[in-house]
C-alpha positions, 0 to 999 in steps of 0.5 A: 033694565034694557029694552030692545028696539028695531029700525023699520028701515034697515032692521038693525037692533039696539039696546036702550035703557028702560028710562029712555024715551024712544022718540029721542032716538033714531037709527044711524041710517035715519030710520024710525025705531020701534020696540021689539018684543021677545018671547025669551031673553035675547041679546040684540045684534048691536049694543051701540046706542043711537044718536040722541036728537037734540035739534030737529032737522026742521029746526036746522033748515029754518035756521039756515034759511033765516041766515041765508035771507039776512046775508042775501039782503045785506049783500044785495043792498051793498051791490046796489049802493056800490053800483049807484055810487059808480053810476052817479059819480058826477051827479052826487051832492056837491062836496062840503067845500067852500065855493063860489058860483060862475054863471056866464057864457051859457054855463054855470058851475061851482068852484073852490072859493079860494081859487083865482081866475086865469085872466090870460086866455089867449091859448097858452101852451098849457091847454093847446088850441083855442082859448077856454071860455074860462079858467081858474087856478089854485094860488097855493100851488104854484112854481116860483115866478107864478107858473101855475101847477094846479088849475081847471079850464072849460072849453066850448069846442068850435068844431062841428061834430056829429057825436061825442065819439067824433069829438073824442076821436079828435081829442085822442089823436091830439094828445097822442101827437103831443106825447100824452098818455091816456090812462082810463076812459069811461062813459058817465053823465053830468046833470043828465048830459051824456059825457065821457071821462078821460084821464091822461098823464104826461111829463113837463120839466121833469114833473109828472102831471095827471089830468081828468078831462070830461067831454060833455055833449050839451046839445047832441050834434051841436054843443060840446064842452070839455072840462080839463082839470090839471094837477101834479100827479102826487097831488091828484088824489088830494085835489080830486074833490075840488075838481069834482065840485066843478064837474058835479055842478056843471050845467049848460044854460044856453 
């Protein structure tokens, strides 16, 4: 037996089986349905059955909100982690590299235990004007005859600067004069000290080199250091964790 129902919103009529529950159906316009009583047999205007509601609108909304909350929480955490790693690149825990500690000349830092000190600090051409406070090299990476390829040095700049910008301005003009090219530059901190990381490249004897230089303001307007880390470009990525060991641990104790 068929029953005739009518939409309260648009007035459209439908035919339902008498075994169907009216609460399980709705009009295509979204309106509620009611039974229509006839005084005589009458064919409804539409015999197209309405769509049965298997999931309520409220349930759908709840599921969507739950999924959005989970996704938003995970995405926010990912942004926070990436931002923290970028900001504190030189303040993280020292990488698990076997190391020794240098402590002299008002500074301290860690360096790879198999690296050796460079004893000739009388301003060789590899680091330009003014000898470093100290320098170390990788003995496993040298040319024939002992010419050093991979090393780092630390200089305390003797000039009087008013700011880190003054120090960098001089350094940029200096590397330009000797034919080196700046690759990138960004502001960082090293154990709470304001610093700038500058990466540069150049060629020497047909070998391309890349250096990461970190310019540190130990005492504003007074004490400035530069950590210069040099390596053939094809070995840069592999050697970078060892350079970061030095940079991460550098402290001014004066």
